[in-house]
C-alpha positions in Angstrom: -12.1 3.1 44.1 -15.3 5.0 43.3 -17.9 2.1 43.2 -20.9 4.4 43.7 -19.8 7.3 41.6 -21.6 8.1 38.3 -22.0 10.7 35.7 -25.6 11.4 34.5 -26.7 8.2 36.0 -24.0 6.1 34.3 -21.4 4.5 36.6 -17.8 5.2 35.9 -17.0 1.6 34.9 -19.4 1.5 32.0 -18.6 5.1 31.0 -14.9 4.3 30.7 -15.7 1.0 28.9 -17.8 2.8 26.3 -15.2 5.5 25.8 -12.6 2.7 25.3 -14.7 0.9 22.7 -15.5 4.1 20.8 -11.8 5.2 20.9 -10.7 1.8 19.7 -13.1 1.8 16.8 -12.0 5.4 15.9 -8.4 4.2 15.7 -9.5 1.3 13.5 -11.3 3.8 11.2 -8.2 5.9 10.9 -5.9 3.0 10.1 -7.9 0.6 7.9 -6.5 2.0 4.7 -3.0 1.8 6.0 -3.3 -2.0 6.3 -4.7 -2.2 2.8 -8.3 -2.9 3.7 -11.3 -1.9 1.6 -14.0 0.2 3.2 -16.7 -2.3 2.4 -14.9 -5.1 4.3 -14.0 -2.7 7.2 -17.6 -1.5 7.5 -18.9 -5.1 7.4 -16.3 -6.2 10.1 -17.3 -3.3 12.4 -21.0 -4.2 12.2 -20.2 -7.8 13.0 -17.9 -6.8 15.8 -20.6 -4.7 17.5 -22.8 -7.7 17.7 -19.9 -9.9 18.8 -19.1 -7.5 21.7 -22.7 -7.8 23.1 -22.6 -11.6 22.9 -19.1 -11.7 24.2 -20.3 -10.0 27.4 -22.7 -12.9 27.9 -19.8 -15.2 27.6 -17.8 -13.2 30.1 -20.6 -13.7 32.7 -21.0 -17.4 31.7 -17.2 -18.1 32.2 -17.2 -16.5 35.6 -20.3 -18.5 36.6 -18.6 -21.7 35.4 -15.4 -20.9 37.4 -17.5 -20.4 40.5 -19.3 -23.7 39.8 -16.0 -25.6 39.6 -15.1 -24.3 43.1 -18.5 -24.4 44.8 -20.6 -26.9 42.8 -23.3 -24.3 42.6 -24.0 -22.6 39.3 -25.1 -19.0 39.8 -25.6 -16.5 37.0 -24.5 -12.9 37.2 -21.9 -13.1 40.0 -19.3 -11.3 37.9 -17.6 -11.3 34.5 -14.2 -12.3 33.3 -12.3 -10.7 30.4 -11.0 -13.9 29.0 -14.5 -15.3 28.7 -15.7 -12.2 26.9 -12.7 -12.3 24.6 -13.1 -16.0 23.6 -16.8 -15.6 23.2 -16.6 -12.5 21.1 -13.8 -13.9 18.8 -15.8 -17.1 18.2 -19.0 -15.2 17.4 -17.1 -12.7 15.3 -15.3 -15.3 13.2 -18.4 -17.4 12.7 -20.6 -14.4 11.7 -17.8 -12.8 9.6 -17.3 -15.8 7.4 -20.9 -17.1 7.6 -22.6 -13.8 6.6 -19.7 -12.7 4.6 -20.1 -15.7 2.3 -23.4 -14.2 1.1 -22.3 -10.5 1.2 -19.0 -10.7 -0.8 -19.3 -12.8 -3.9 -15.7 -12.1 -4.8 -14.6 -13.5 -1.4 -12.9 -10.2 -0.6 -13.7 -10.7 3.1 -11.6 -13.9 3.0 -8.5 -12.3 1.4 -8.7 -9.4 3.7 -9.3 -11.3 6.9 -5.6 -11.3 8.0 -5.7 -7.5 7.7 -8.8 -7.4 9.9 -6.9 -9.3 12.5 -3.8 -7.1 12.2 -5.9 -4.0 12.7 -8.3 -5.2 15.4 -5.8 -6.7 17.8 -4.1 -3.4 18.9 -7.6 -1.9 19.1 -8.6 -4.8 21.5 -5.5 -4.0 23.6 -6.6 -0.3 23.7 -10.2 -1.0 24.6 -9.0 -3.5 27.2 -6.8 -0.9 28.8 -9.7 1.5 29.2 -11.7 -1.4 30.6 -9.1 -1.9 33.3 -9.3 1.8 34.2 -13.0 1.2 34.6 -12.2 -1.7 36.9 -10.1 0.6 39.0 -13.0 3.0 39.3 -15.4 0.2 40.2 -13.0 -1.3 42.7 -13.0 -4.8 41.2 -10.1 -6.9 40.0 -8.0 -5.5 42.9 -4.7 -6.7 44.2 -3.5 -7.9 47.6 -3.5 -5.7 50.7 -0.4 -3.6 51.1 1.1 -0.8 53.2 3.4 0.2 50.4 3.3 3.6 48.7 1.9 2.0 45.6 -1.3 1.0 47.4 -4.6 2.7 46.5 -7.6 2.8 48.9 -10.4 0.6 47.6 -13.7 -0.5 49.2 -13.2 -4.2 49.8 -15.3 -6.5 52.0 -17.3 -3.6 53.5 -14.3 -1.4 54.4 -11.7 0.8 52.8 -8.3 -0.9 52.4 -5.1 -0.1 50.7 -4.7 -2.6 47.8 -2.1 -3.1 45.0 -3.7 -1.4 42.0 -3.4 -4.4 39.6 -6.0 -2.7 37.4 -3.8 0.3 36.9 -0.7 -1.8 36.2 -2.6 -3.9 33.7 -4.0 -0.8 32.0 -0.5 0.7 31.6 0.8 -2.6 30.2 -2.1 -2.8 27.7 -1.6 0.8 26.5 2.1 0.1 26.0 1.2 -3.1 24.1 -1.2 -1.1 22.0 1.6 1.4 21.1 4.0 -1.4 20.2 1.4 -3.1 17.9 0.6 0.2 16.2 4.3 0.8 15.5 4.6 -2.7 14.0 1.6 -1.9 11.7 3.0 1.5 10.8 6.4 0.1 9.9 4.9 -3.0 8.3 7.0 -5.2 10.4 5.3 -8.3 11.8 2.0 -6.6 11.0 0.4 -10.0 10.2 1.4 -11.3 13.6 -0.3 -8.8 15.9 -2.8 -11.4 17.2 0.1 -13.8 18.2 2.1 -11.0 19.8 -1.0 -9.8 21.8 -1.9 -13.3 23.0 1.6 -14.2 24.0 2.5 -10.9 25.6 -0.7 -10.4 27.5 -0.7 -14.1 28.4 2.7 -13.8 30.1 1.8 -10.6 31.8 -1.6 -11.9 33.0 -0.1 -15.1 34.3 2.4 -13.1 36.4 0.1 -10.4 37.8 -2.4 -13.1 38.9 0.0 -13.7 41.8 -0.8 -10.3 43.3 -4.6 -10.4 42.5 -6.8 -10.9 45.4 -10.4 -10.7 44.1 -12.7 -13.7 43.9 -12.2 -15.6 40.6 -13.4 -19.1 41.3 -11.4 -22.2 40.4 -9.8 -23.6 37.2 -9.8 -27.2 38.0 -6.0 -27.1 38.2 -5.0 -26.7 41.8 -2.0 -24.5 41.3 -3.5 -22.2 38.6 -6.2 -19.6 38.8 -8.7 -19.6 36.0 -7.0 -16.7 34.3 -3.6 -18.3 34.5 -4.8 -21.5 32.9 -6.5 -19.5 30.1 -3.4 -17.3 29.7 -1.2 -20.4 29.2 -3.6 -21.9 26.6 -4.0 -18.7 24.7 -0.3 -17.9 24.7 0.4 -21.4 23.2 -2.4 -20.7 20.7 -0.7 -17.4 19.8 2.6 -19.2 19.2 0.8 -21.8 17.1 -0.8 -19.0 15.0 2.6 -17.8 13.9 3.4 -21.2 12.4 -0.2 -21.6 11.1 -0.2 -18.3 9.3 3.4 -18.5 7.9 3.1 -22.0 6.5 -0.6 -22.5 5.8 -2.9 -19.5 5.9 -0.8 -17.0 4.0 -0.6 -19.3 0.9 -4.3 -20.1 1.3 -5.2 -16.4 1.2 -3.1 -16.2 -2.0 -4.9 -19.1 -3.6 -8.3 -17.5 -2.9 -7.1 -14.2 -4.3 -5.9 -15.8 -7.4 -9.2 -17.6 -7.9 -11.4 -14.6 -7.5 -9.3 -11.7 -8.4 -6.7 -13.2 -10.6 -4.0 -11.9 -8.4 -2.0 -13.4 -5.5 -0.4 -10.1 -4.7 -3.0 -9.5 -2.0 -1.0 -11.2 0.7 2.5 -10.8 -0.7 5.2 -8.9 1.1 5.4 -5.1 0.7 8.4 -5.3 -1.7 6.5 -7.7 -3.9 3.6 -5.2 -4.0 5.7 -2.2 -5.0 7.7 -3.9 -7.7 4.8 -4.5 -10.2 3.6 -0.9 -9.6 7.0 0.5 -10.3 7.4 -1.6 -13.4 4.1 -0.4 -14.8 5.1 3.2 -14.2 8.5 2.5 -15.8 6.8 1.0 -18.9 4.5 4.0 -19.2 7.4 6.5 -19.0 9.8 4.2 -20.9 12.5 4.4 -18.2 14.2 1.6 -16.1 12.1 0.4 -13.1 15.2 0.9 -10.8 15.2 4.6 -11.7 11.5 5.0 -11.0 11.9 3.3 -7.6 14.6 5.8 -6.7 12.5 8.9 -7.3 
């Protein structure tokens, strides 16, 4: 849309991306207490995340080069970047560094017992930053849709000329902002807060699979004739998101509790909200010598 525009020598794409990352981190800073996270773990996670973002960008370029190699047989570095590659790379690096370095930083294993809270908080922030990134794509004129004469078309510089294209970048940004809002509401209401990663992966996977049918930019090949690289990745990550629900509910949640019991003497760290409030109310009742039910109704 404005591929050559810049502010103070910074092109609009990178300017919007940086704004998105800073905004997402600001939201995380405002909400980390709400999800029950300690500042020490939050600060550590943010530092690890910053490093993971830089390495994730390398993965974004690597994945796009690989997709092109599958189609052409020629591996060429720096021909583009793909979000899914960056996401996968950043997550792998983040998890490895978070647990690897955290093992030496937190002797009480606090980083382990709070990891599910990190995920709950970070996923809506990923959706927010991703939405800003798609606005950046709109300004840069990449990730565009098919040619159209419809009123929804936006003029973009494609193949050396200005053409009206479906603004898939804008549609995706709007979807991601809406997804961010939904995930934040779930966190605020403490409903399904531990499943924000699964909801993000499944919801975005379905949306991305569908919108790929009106994308028209070069993306390489996936190795599956009837699927684009992003569609194949969307399917795999959506399935992984569904598997995470089962994994967390039946395995990880109890594992967090066991770690908390071992190092803190309490399993309450991963219990439901009702289970958390009951002991507090009972302690207050004991101190005031009144029934716990009466305290809870105050």
